[in-house]
C-alpha positions as CSV (number, residue, x, y, z in Angstrom):
1,M,0.0,0.0,0.0
2,E,2.9,2.4,0.4
3,F,3.3,2.6,-3.4
4,A,-0.3,3.7,-3.7
5,I,0.1,6.4,-1.1
6,Y,3.3,7.5,-2.8
7,S,1.5,7.6,-6.2
8,I,-1.4,9.6,-4.8
9,A,1.1,12.1,-3.2
10,I,2.8,12.5,-6.5
11,L,-0.5,13.5,-8.1
12,L,-1.4,15.8,-5.3
13,G,2.0,17.5,-5.5
14,Y,1.7,18.0,-9.2
15,V,-1.8,19.4,-8.9
16,I,-1.0,21.7,-6.0
17,A,2.2,23.0,-7.8
18,R,0.2,23.6,-11.0
19,F,-2.5,25.5,-9.2
20,V,-0.1,27.6,-7.2
21,T,2.1,28.5,-10.2
22,E,-0.9,29.4,-12.3
23,K,-2.4,31.7,-9.6
24,T,0.8,33.4,-8.3
25,T,3.7,35.3,-9.8
26,I,6.2,34.7,-7.0
27,H,9.7,34.2,-8.4
28,I,13.1,33.8,-6.7
29,R,15.7,35.4,-8.8
30,V,19.3,36.0,-7.6
31,K,22.2,37.4,-9.7
32,G,21.0,36.1,-13.0
33,L,19.7,32.8,-11.7
34,W,16.1,31.8,-11.5
35,F,15.3,29.3,-8.8
36,H,12.2,27.5,-10.1
37,H,10.0,25.4,-7.8
38,W,11.4,22.2,-9.3
39,I,14.9,23.2,-8.2
40,L,13.6,24.0,-4.7
41,A,11.8,20.7,-4.5
42,S,14.9,18.9,-5.6
43,L,17.0,20.6,-3.0
44,L,14.5,19.7,-0.3
45,M,14.7,16.1,-1.5
46,V,18.5,16.1,-1.2
47,A,18.1,17.5,2.3
48,L,15.6,14.8,3.3
49,F,17.9,12.1,1.9
50,L,20.9,13.5,3.8
51,F,18.9,13.7,7.1
52,E,17.4,10.2,6.4
53,I,13.8,11.3,6.4
54,Y,11.8,8.7,4.4
55,N,8.2,9.9,4.8
56,I,6.5,8.6,1.6
57,E,3.9,11.4,1.6
58,I,6.5,14.1,1.7
59,W,8.7,12.4,-0.9
60,G,5.6,11.9,-3.2
61,L,4.5,15.6,-2.9
62,L,8.0,16.9,-3.6
63,T,8.4,14.5,-6.6
64,G,5.1,15.8,-8.0
65,V,6.2,19.4,-7.5
66,A,9.5,18.7,-9.3
67,L,7.8,16.9,-12.2
68,E,5.3,19.7,-12.6
69,G,8.1,22.2,-13.0
70,L,10.1,20.1,-15.4
71,S,7.0,19.5,-17.6
72,R,6.9,23.3,-18.3
73,K,8.3,24.9,-21.4
74,N,10.7,27.3,-19.5
75,W,12.5,25.5,-16.7
76,S,16.0,26.8,-17.3
77,I,18.0,28.1,-14.3
78,K,19.4,31.1,-16.2
79,D,17.2,34.1,-15.8
80,Q,16.2,35.3,-19.3
81,K,15.0,38.7,-18.0
82,R,18.6,39.8,-17.1
């Protein structure tokens, strides 16, 4: 059943990320770099791994957020507006 929970969490993460990115214009830009939500989710996943946190719901949500960001047309880290 853990796989089912993980799969549902991926879908929820994807849907939540899509909803939030469509409704907000919050961007993190620093010195010509653009930190997209998929990058932030990936960094959180690395931190969870290093601290040995293996909560399947959190991992699923973060995976969904990262996949949603990578499925977009513009996911480059280089800020095109600079």
